[in-house]
N, C-alpha and C positions, 0 to 999 in steps of 0.2 A: 519069571524075570529073563528070560530069554528072549519071548516074544517083545517085551517093552524095547528090548533091543533091536531086534530082527526085521519089525515092523517097520520102524520109519525109516529103516535102511532099504525093506522090500518099496515101499512106498515110491522109494526116486526112481524106479523101472517104468511103472505106468507116467508118474510124470515127468519122465526124460522122452520117452515117446511123444505123450501128449506135445511137449513143447517142439519137438520138432516137427511136427505138424500143423503150426502157429498157434497153438492154443496157450492156456496158462498155466505155466508152471508150478505156482503156488496151489492153485483151486487145483491141479490134478495131482498134487503130491497131499492134501489134503483126500480128498476122496479117495486117492488110494491108500492111505494110513487106517480110513473108517473102512473100506470094503473093498479090500486088494484084489478078491477073490475077483469082483463084478470088474473094476478100472483096469487091472491090466487088458483083458480080451478087448473091454470097451476101447482102451486107448490105441491098441493093433489094428483095430476095424473101423476105428473115427476116419473120416474124410481130410485128406489133408488142405486145409485151407489155404495154405500158402500156395498151392498149385493151381485152385479155383480163382484165386483175387489174380496171379499171373495171367489166366487164361481169360479172366473178365478183362483185363488189362491188355492183351492183345488183338481181342476182341475192338475194342474202344478203338485202338490206334488203327485197325483195319479200315473201321468205319470212315474215322479222321482221313486216313490216307484216298477212301473212293470220293468219299466229299472232296478233298481238293483236286483230285483228278479230275473229276466230273465236272468242276470249277475252272477248270485251267487249262491251258493247249501249249503248245510249245513254236516258238520261234522258229520262223524255217531260215533265219540268214545265223542267229547266233545259240538257237536252242535252249535258250532260255526258257522259264515256265513264266507265263504269264494269263491273268486270265481271260477269261474265254472271249467276253464282251470288248478288250481291250481294242479300239483301233488301229493302234499303233505300238512298239516295242519299246519299252522303258530304259531298255537296255541300250540297245542298238536304233534306234528311230526307227526300225523297219514300221512301214505304212502298209498296212493288210487292208485289201481291196474291199469295198463296202458291200460288193455280193458275198462275200466268204463271212460275215457277219451272223449270224443266226440268231434270231429270239428264242431266249430259255424258256418261255412258256409253251409253246409248241413240241420243242424238243422234250422236254421233263414229261408233257401229259402221253405224248407218244409211247415214251416208254414207259410211262404208268400202267397208259390203255394195255400194251402187251404184254407185261407181268401180268395183270390181270387177267388174261384171257390165257396165257400161258396155267395161271390156279384155275381155271374151270374147266381145262381141257386134261388137266394131269390127273384127274380123277381121286377119288380116297375125299375124304371129309375133314380132315383135321391138320391145319396147315401147319403145326408145329413137326411132322413127320415127309416135311418137303427135302427131295434131294438138295442136294450141298448145293448143286447149279443153280437151281433155280432159288434156294433161298439166297444164295449169293447175288443174283438179278434183282433180287426185290430187296437187299440190303442197299445195291446200289441206286436202282432207281430212285429208293424214298432216301438216300441220302443226298441226291442230285435235286428232289424236293426242299429239302431244308426236314424232313424225316429220318427217325431211327426207328429199327426193327430191329429185335432178340427174342429170340426163344424164352419163354417165361411161363410155368405152370401150367405144360400141356397144351399151350396156345402160342403165338405170335404177340407178343406186346408193340404196339405201333405208335409213336408218339414225334410231336414236332417238341423241338427242346424250349418252346416255351410254355406247352401246352401238357395236358394231362398224357396218361399212356393205356388206351383200350385195348385192351386183350382181347384177341379173337380167335375163337374154336374152332368154326368153320371158315371152310374156303370159299365157300359164297358170300359170307358175311364180309370175308378182307380184301374180296375181287370188288366187289359193291363201296367198299368203302375206296381204294385205291381209285377207282371211277369217279369219285364225288372230288377226290384231290386231284384229279386229272384235269375236271371239269373248271376247277377254282384253279387252278396253274394258266391254262389258254385263256379265261376270263382274265385274268390280270393282264395277261401281254396287250391283247385286244383294246 
């Protein structure tokens, strides 16, 4: 008789723990009711979905900021941020000399080629094990070309916003893909 009263109350413990980690309270209460001795340690050691979602959102915001920074420049007169290809500031009317306007393709392709050569020189085989600085340069270079990069499943997923995302498990394959993107970026402006 006491088990019928105690078990529903004890099942609240894994349910509250799981709920604090972003999981369903009701599902974990039922799980705790049926298999309390297994549900409690499972809830304690379960990954925190809220923290993973927050980290993913931070990464997305950083990629978006890098893409915006790569496509913009500051006006020397009013310090407002404007498009890199702008010939005049839309805020103060400052006109940029035509010599300072650089075509996007050669700049993007040179950055991509530099990252590709860094990948080949760093050694190692798996691109998912890149150090933070090299991976940051890779993400920034790809963002400037309209692509995204993220560590996924033991490799690095690279994709255009409008297309699929191939996953590279070898640095040589990733470097070859970056060189291909650089060729296309250079050909688009020619």
